[in-house]
C-alpha positions as CSV (number, residue, x, y, z in Angstrom):
1,M,123.7,44.5,109.1
2,A,126.5,43.9,111.7
3,R,129.1,45.3,109.3
4,T,127.0,48.4,108.7
5,D,126.6,48.9,112.4
6,E,130.3,48.6,113.0
7,A,131.1,51.0,110.1
8,V,128.6,53.6,111.4
9,A,130.0,53.2,115.0
10,Q,133.5,53.9,113.7
11,I,132.2,56.9,111.8
12,L,130.4,58.2,114.9
13,A,133.6,57.8,116.9
14,R,135.4,60.1,114.6
15,K,132.6,62.4,113.6
16,P,129.9,62.7,116.3
17,F,127.6,64.8,114.1
18,A,127.7,62.6,110.9
19,V,124.8,63.4,108.6
20,L,122.6,60.6,107.4
21,G,120.4,62.7,105.1
22,Y,118.1,65.7,105.0
23,S,114.5,66.5,105.6
24,A,113.0,68.9,103.1
25,E,109.7,69.4,101.4
26,D,108.0,67.0,103.8
27,A,110.3,64.1,102.6
28,V,113.6,62.5,103.5
29,W,116.5,62.8,101.0
30,C,120.0,61.2,100.9
31,P,122.8,63.9,100.4
32,A,123.2,63.0,96.7
33,C,119.5,63.1,95.8
34,L,119.0,66.3,97.7
35,R,121.3,68.1,95.4
36,T,120.7,66.3,92.1
37,A,117.0,65.4,92.1
38,A,115.6,68.1,94.3
39,G,118.1,70.9,93.5
40,L,118.3,71.8,97.2
41,S,121.2,72.4,99.5
42,P,121.7,72.3,103.3
43,G,121.4,75.6,105.0
44,R,118.9,77.0,102.6
45,T,115.1,76.9,102.4
46,D,113.1,74.5,100.3
47,T,110.4,75.5,97.9
48,C,107.8,75.7,100.7
49,G,110.0,78.2,102.6
50,Q,111.0,75.8,105.3
51,P,114.6,75.2,106.2
52,V,116.4,72.0,105.0
53,F,117.2,70.1,108.2
54,P,120.0,67.6,108.6
55,L,119.3,64.1,110.0
56,Y,122.1,63.0,112.3
57,A,123.3,59.4,112.6
58,R,123.3,59.6,116.4
59,D,119.6,60.0,116.5
60,A,118.2,56.5,116.7
61,A,114.7,57.7,115.5
62,V,115.9,58.5,112.0
63,R,118.1,55.4,111.4
64,E,115.3,53.5,109.6
65,E,114.6,56.4,107.1
66,I,114.7,55.7,103.4
67,C,115.5,58.3,100.7
68,E,112.4,59.5,98.8
69,K,114.1,59.4,95.4
70,C,116.5,56.5,95.3
71,E,114.6,54.4,98.0
72,R,117.8,53.3,99.7
73,S,118.4,53.2,103.4
74,L,120.2,56.3,104.7
75,Y,121.9,54.2,107.3
76,E,123.4,51.9,104.7
77,L,124.4,54.8,102.5
78,L,126.3,56.4,105.3
79,A,128.2,53.2,105.9
80,A,129.0,52.7,102.2
81,R,129.9,56.4,101.7
82,H,132.5,56.5,104.5
83,G,133.5,52.8,104.2
84,A,135.4,53.3,101.0
85,A,139.0,53.4,102.1
86,K,140.7,54.4,98.8
87,P,139.4,56.2,95.8
88,K,140.0,54.6,92.4
89,A,143.2,55.5,90.7
90,V,142.7,58.0,87.8
91,T,144.9,58.0,84.7
92,A,146.3,61.3,83.5
93,Q,148.6,62.5,80.7
94,L,151.6,64.5,81.9
95,R,152.8,67.0,79.3
96,V,155.1,70.0,79.3
97,H,154.0,73.4,77.8
98,G,156.7,76.0,78.0
99,K,158.1,75.9,81.5
100,R,155.0,74.4,83.0
101,C,153.9,70.8,83.4
102,T,150.3,69.9,82.9
103,L,148.1,67.0,83.8
104,E,145.2,66.2,81.5
105,F,142.4,63.8,82.5
106,E,139.9,62.1,80.3
107,R,137.1,62.9,82.6
108,L,136.5,64.8,85.8
109,P,138.7,63.3,88.6
110,P,137.1,62.5,92.0
111,A,136.9,65.1,94.7
112,E,139.7,63.4,96.7
113,V,142.1,63.6,93.8
114,R,141.1,67.3,93.0
115,T,141.8,68.2,96.7
116,A,145.1,66.4,96.6
117,L,146.1,68.2,93.4
118,K,145.3,71.6,95.0
119,S,147.2,70.8,98.1
120,T,150.3,69.7,96.1
121,G,150.5,73.0,94.1
122,W,148.5,72.2,91.0
123,R,146.1,74.8,89.6
124,W,143.1,74.4,87.2
125,D,143.1,76.2,83.9
126,P,139.4,76.3,82.7
127,R,140.3,77.6,79.3
128,L,142.7,74.7,78.4
129,R,140.9,72.3,80.7
130,V,144.2,71.1,82.3
131,W,145.8,71.1,85.7
132,W,149.2,73.0,85.6
133,S,152.1,73.3,88.0
134,G,154.9,75.9,87.9
135,E,157.3,73.8,89.9
136,A,160.4,72.4,88.2
137,V,159.7,68.9,89.4
138,P,155.9,68.8,90.2
139,R,154.6,66.3,92.8
140,V,152.0,64.0,91.4
141,P,149.5,63.1,94.2
142,T,148.6,59.5,95.0
143,G,145.5,58.4,93.1
144,V,146.9,59.8,89.8
145,V,148.5,57.2,87.6
146,L,150.7,58.3,84.7
147,P,150.9,55.9,81.8
148,G,154.4,54.7,81.3
149,A,155.4,55.6,84.8
150,E,154.6,52.2,86.2
151,K,157.6,50.5,84.5
152,P,160.4,52.6,83.3
153,H,161.6,51.8,79.8
154,T,165.2,50.6,79.7
155,A,166.9,50.8,76.3
156,A,169.6,48.2,75.7
157,A,172.2,48.7,73.1
158,K,172.4,46.1,70.3
159,P,175.7,44.5,69.4
160,P,177.4,46.3,66.5
161,I,177.0,44.9,63.0
162,V,180.3,44.0,61.5
163,R,180.5,43.8,57.7
164,R,183.5,42.4,56.0
165,R,184.7,43.2,52.6
166,S,185.3,40.3,50.4
């Protein structure tokens, strides 16, 4: 619990209005369950016509709340959600089509990687389901691993074969 308190204290130092969860339909929801299970979103009304209210981490009265759906502590979820320092690395295939380079992922990359792709000049093509870049030498953001790029292949020449006539 001490680690959780320290993590939340660090979060509150950076973001004074960090959201623990939401109150909607006379229940308390974590951010993930609010969207997936309930189909609601902040800033809108619930099915009863009441607004969806955020629960802030600074309010000591709501720190003991538990999500209605997943039954996990909102306080611990906040610490775990912001405690992850680095997202997992995602593997992508780099290919060249015409004058454009493309990155193709096996599955949807995490939001951090998608944001990094957008900020480095990559664009999404929904028809081909690839990220493309028009730059001559595209920048691959951190968090994207290209197979074969970890260790460059060095080709060594073999000694010549000398055949003698008899």
